TISEVO-335835 format. One record per atom (N, C-alpha, C, CB): x, y, z; residue number from 1. Coordinates in nm, 4 decimals, always signed. Glycine has a CB too. Example, Ala and Ser with C-alpha at 12.3 -4.5 7.8 and 13.67 -1.06 7.14 Angstrom:
BEGIN
        px        py        pz  num
   +1.3190   -0.5690   +0.7800    1
   +1.2300   -0.4500   +0.7800    1
   +1.3200   -0.3300   +0.7800    1
   +1.1308   -0.4473   +0.9046    1
   +1.2850   -0.2250   +0.7080    2
   +1.3670   -0.1060   +0.7140    2
   +1.2900   +0.0030   +0.7870    2
   +1.4084   -0.0598   +0.5725    2
//
This chain:
BEGIN
        px        py        pz  num
   -0.2230   -0.2270   +1.0763    1
   -0.3225   -0.3315   +1.0720    1
   -0.2652   -0.4652   +1.1173    1
   -0.3791   -0.3434   +0.9326    1
   -0.1448   -0.4955   +1.0632    2
   -0.0853   -0.6245   +1.0964    2
   +0.0663   -0.6134   +1.0844    2
   -0.1404   -0.7373   +1.0040    2
   +0.1352   -0.6775   +1.1750    3
   +0.2807   -0.6753   +1.1749    3
   +0.3324   -0.8125   +1.2171    3
   +0.3350   -0.5641   +1.2689    3
   +0.4141   -0.8713   +1.1325    4
   +0.4787   -0.9986   +1.1638    4
   +0.6282   -0.9768   +1.1436    4
   +0.4235   -1.1176   +1.0733    4
   +0.7018   -0.9836   +1.2523    5
   +0.8447   -0.9546   +1.2478    5
   +0.9153   -1.0355   +1.1386    5
   +0.9083   -0.9836   +1.3835    5
   +0.9936   -0.9644   +1.0595    6
   +1.0725   -1.0227   +0.9494    6
   +0.9888   -1.0813   +0.8361    6
   +1.1617   -1.1299   +1.0036    6
   +0.8552   -1.0582   +0.8370    7
   +0.7709   -1.1185   +0.7340    7
   +0.6738   -1.0227   +0.6672    7
   +0.6945   -1.2298   +0.7929    7
   +0.6054   -0.9375   +0.7462    8
   +0.4908   -0.8652   +0.6913    8
   +0.4662   -0.7333   +0.7629    8
   +0.3668   -0.9511   +0.6992    8
   +0.4350   -0.6311   +0.6842    9
   +0.3805   -0.5052   +0.7349    9
   +0.2559   -0.4767   +0.6526    9
   +0.4858   -0.3860   +0.7259    9
   +0.1424   -0.4627   +0.7183   10
   +0.0182   -0.4288   +0.6489   10
   -0.0389   -0.3046   +0.7172   10
   -0.0851   -0.5492   +0.6512   10
   -0.0680   -0.2030   +0.6360   11
   -0.1178   -0.0782   +0.6928   11
   -0.2179   -0.0105   +0.6006   11
   -0.0026   +0.0160   +0.7217   11
   -0.2974   +0.0765   +0.6574   12
   -0.3865   +0.1627   +0.5798   12
   -0.3039   +0.2823   +0.5355   12
   -0.5138   +0.2075   +0.6633   12
   -0.3335   +0.3339   +0.4157   13
   -0.2545   +0.4431   +0.3600   13
   -0.3432   +0.5290   +0.2722   13
   -0.1336   +0.3895   +0.2799   13
   -0.3120   +0.6593   +0.2641   14
   -0.3922   +0.7481   +0.1794   14
   -0.3138   +0.8727   +0.1428   14
   -0.5228   +0.7869   +0.2498   14
   -0.3557   +0.9330   +0.0315   15
   -0.3117   +1.0672   -0.0051   15
   -0.4061   +1.1666   +0.0598   15
   -0.3077   +1.0862   -0.1602   15
   -0.3589   +1.2868   +0.0865   16
   -0.4437   +1.3904   +0.1473   16
   -0.5589   +1.4313   +0.0560   16
   -0.3600   +1.5131   +0.1819   16
   -0.5424   +1.4167   -0.0752   17
   -0.6481   +1.4606   -0.1669   17
   -0.7541   +1.3526   -0.1922   17
   -0.5865   +1.5028   -0.2990   17
   -0.7438   +1.2379   -0.1237   18
   -0.8501   +1.1376   -0.1318   18
   -0.9650   +1.1827   -0.0429   18
   -0.7986   +0.9957   -0.0895   18
   -1.0821   +1.1266   -0.0656   19
   -1.1977   +1.1586   +0.0168   19
   -1.1681   +1.1249   +0.1630   19
   -1.3228   +1.0822   -0.0326   19
   -1.2225   +1.2032   +0.2546   20
   -1.2055   +1.1771   +0.3973   20
   -1.2478   +1.0340   +0.4296   20
   -1.2872   +1.2779   +0.4815   20
   -1.1677   +0.9664   +0.5079   21
   -1.1989   +0.8307   +0.5491   21
   -1.1696   +0.7240   +0.4450   21
   -1.3403   +0.8232   +0.5862   21
   -1.1166   +0.7627   +0.3295   22
   -1.0875   +0.6658   +0.2235   22
   -0.9398   +0.6267   +0.2296   22
   -1.1233   +0.7241   +0.0833   22
   -0.9159   +0.4979   +0.2459   23
   -0.7797   +0.4457   +0.2591   23
   -0.7605   +0.3267   +0.1667   23
   -0.7501   +0.4056   +0.4053   23
   -0.6367   +0.3075   +0.1240   24
   -0.6007   +0.1849   +0.0553   24
   -0.5292   +0.0963   +0.1575   24
   -0.5104   +0.2133   -0.0715   24
   -0.5052   -0.0270   +0.1196   25
   -0.4307   -0.1180   +0.2050   25
   -0.2973   -0.1468   +0.1381   25
   -0.5104   -0.2496   +0.2314   25
   -0.1896   -0.1234   +0.2120   26
   -0.0548   -0.1494   +0.1618   26
   +0.0009   -0.2683   +0.2386   26
   +0.0380   -0.0233   +0.1766   26
   +0.0515   -0.3643   +0.1637   27
   +0.1076   -0.4845   +0.2239   27
   +0.2509   -0.5027   +0.1733   27
   +0.0202   -0.6098   +0.1910   27
   +0.3451   -0.5054   +0.2654   28
   +0.4852   -0.5321   +0.2343   28
   +0.5199   -0.6688   +0.2910   28
   +0.5796   -0.4207   +0.2922   28
   +0.5688   -0.7581   +0.2059   29
   +0.6136   -0.8881   +0.2536   29
   +0.7637   -0.8999   +0.2299   29
   +0.5366   -1.0034   +0.1828   29
   +0.8290   -0.9702   +0.3198   30
   +0.9738   -0.9855   +0.3163   30
   +1.0082   -1.1340   +0.3168   30
   +1.0405   -0.9126   +0.4363   30
   +1.0935   -1.1726   +0.2239   31
   +1.1408   -1.3107   +0.2162   31
   +1.2929   -1.3079   +0.2085   31
   +1.0790   -1.3859   +0.0927   31
   +1.3553   -1.4036   +0.2728   32
   +1.5005   -1.4163   +0.2659   32
   +1.5336   -1.5569   +0.2153   32
   +1.5670   -1.3891   +0.4060   32
   +1.5361   -1.5727   +0.0810   33
   +1.5601   -1.7064   +0.0247   33
   +1.6997   -1.7605   +0.0567   33
   +1.5409   -1.7029   -0.1258   33
   +1.7935   -1.6687   +0.0814   34
   +1.9275   -1.7089   +0.1239   34
   +1.9878   -1.5944   +0.2044   34
   +2.0183   -1.7457   +0.0009   34
   +2.0845   -1.6239   +0.2845   35
   +2.1463   -1.5222   +0.3696   35
   +2.2012   -1.4091   +0.2832   35
   +2.2589   -1.5840   +0.4564   35
   +2.1642   -1.2870   +0.3195   36
   +2.2117   -1.1689   +0.2481   36
   +2.1250   -1.1272   +0.1305   36
   +2.3490   -1.1928   +0.1999   36
   +2.0205   -1.2049   +0.1015   37
   +1.9302   -1.1717   -0.0088   37
   +1.7891   -1.1558   +0.0489   37
   +1.9337   -1.2824   -0.1215   37
   +1.7315   -1.0373   +0.0318   38
   +1.5959   -1.0122   +0.0795   38
   +1.5090   -0.9700   -0.0372   38
   +1.5947   -0.9044   +0.1904   38
   +1.3933   -1.0318   -0.0488   39
   +1.2953   -0.9965   -0.1518   39
   +1.1814   -0.9232   -0.0816   39
   +1.2428   -1.1245   -0.2299   39
   +1.1529   -0.8024   -0.1300   40
   +1.0441   -0.7219   -0.0751   40
   +0.9359   -0.7108   -0.1811   40
   +1.0942   -0.5803   -0.0303   40
   +0.8142   -0.7472   -0.1447   41
   +0.7006   -0.7353   -0.2365   41
   +0.6027   -0.6351   -0.1779   41
   +0.6313   -0.8740   -0.2607   41
   +0.5577   -0.5410   -0.2609   42
   +0.4610   -0.4400   -0.2198   42
   +0.3336   -0.4591   -0.3000   42
   +0.5177   -0.2965   -0.2389   42
   +0.2226   -0.4673   -0.2287   43
   +0.0915   -0.4769   -0.2916   43
   +0.0033   -0.3683   -0.2325   43
   +0.0282   -0.6187   -0.2714   43
   -0.0666   -0.2954   -0.3176   44
   -0.1587   -0.1918   -0.2705   44
   -0.2945   -0.2159   -0.3339   44
   -0.1059   -0.0486   -0.3044   44
   -0.3971   -0.2262   -0.2503   45
   -0.5323   -0.2514   -0.2980   45
   -0.6257   -0.1416   -0.2494   45
   -0.5819   -0.3892   -0.2511   45
   -0.7439   -0.1385   -0.3077   46
   -0.8491   -0.0431   -0.2696   46
   -0.8134   +0.1019   -0.2991   46
   -0.8795   -0.0572   -0.1233   46
   -0.7341   +0.1241   -0.4047   47
   -0.7037   +0.2609   -0.4479   47
   -0.8290   +0.3150   -0.5165   47
   -0.5776   +0.2656   -0.5447   47
   -0.8755   +0.4343   -0.4769   48
   -0.9995   +0.4869   -0.5343   48
   -0.9851   +0.5240   -0.6818   48
   -1.0449   +0.6082   -0.4560   48
   -1.0976   +0.5243   -0.7513   49
   -1.1006   +0.5613   -0.8932   49
   -1.0698   +0.7095   -0.9149   49
   -1.2367   +0.5281   -0.9529   49
   -1.1120   +0.7920   -0.8194   50
   -1.0862   +0.9363   -0.8321   50
   -1.0693   +0.9982   -0.6935   50
   -1.2017   +1.0070   -0.9093   50
   -1.0080   +1.1180   -0.6914   51
   -0.9869   +1.1865   -0.5643   51
   -1.1027   +1.2816   -0.5337   51
   -0.8541   +1.2635   -0.5664   51
   -1.0916   +1.3552   -0.4258   52
   -1.1994   +1.4449   -0.3822   52
   -1.2272   +1.5579   -0.4816   52
   -1.1650   +1.5042   -0.2471   52
   -1.1338   +1.5812   -0.5743   53
   -1.1502   +1.6880   -0.6730   53
   -1.2001   +1.6350   -0.8074   53
   -1.0183   +1.7614   -0.6926   53
   -1.2284   +1.5059   -0.8138   54
   -1.2802   +1.4462   -0.9365   54
   -1.1730   +1.4041   -1.0352   54
   -1.3717   +1.5415   -1.0028   54
   -1.0459   +1.4113   -0.9952   55
   -0.9380   +1.3674   -1.0836   55
   -0.9401   +1.2156   -1.0943   55
   -0.8002   +1.4168   -1.0320   55
   -0.9391   +1.1658   -1.2151   56
   -0.9479   +1.0214   -1.2370   56
   -0.8122   +0.9573   -1.2637   56
   -1.0406   +0.9927   -1.3526   56
   -0.7050   +1.0214   -1.2192   57
   -0.5702   +0.9684   -1.2407   57
   -0.5097   +0.9121   -1.1121   57
   -0.4796   +1.0773   -1.2969   57
   -0.5936   +0.8847   -1.0134   58
   -0.5430   +0.8408   -0.8834   58
   -0.4642   +0.7103   -0.8945   58
   -0.6585   +0.8235   -0.7853   58
   -0.5162   +0.6122   -0.9653   59
   -0.4472   +0.4840   -0.9762   59
   -0.3114   +0.5034   -1.0430   59
   -0.5325   +0.3824   -1.0555   59
   -0.3064   +0.5773   -1.1523   60
   -0.1804   +0.6005   -1.2226   60
   -0.0818   +0.6768   -1.1346   60
   -0.2054   +0.6774   -1.3528   60
   -0.1297   +0.7758   -1.0607   61
   -0.0418   +0.8568   -0.9759   61
   +0.0057   +0.7813   -0.8527   61
   -0.1131   +0.9833   -0.9333   61
   -0.0750   +0.6867   -0.8082   62
   -0.0391   +0.6120   -0.6882   62
   +0.0631   +0.5060   -0.7209   62
   -0.1624   +0.5486   -0.6247   62
//
């Protein structure tokens, strides 16, 4: 979805057992507050409440 060198990776992501066409958004941000130190933050949004089989543990499993 979006790529900023040394700063950001944003992509659509899914498990195979999610409904067809259903994706979450994964965002990885990278910060280097000082040389040799990198902070990576991962945020995932739009995780479905349940999978195609009716399992309601998708958020916990993800």
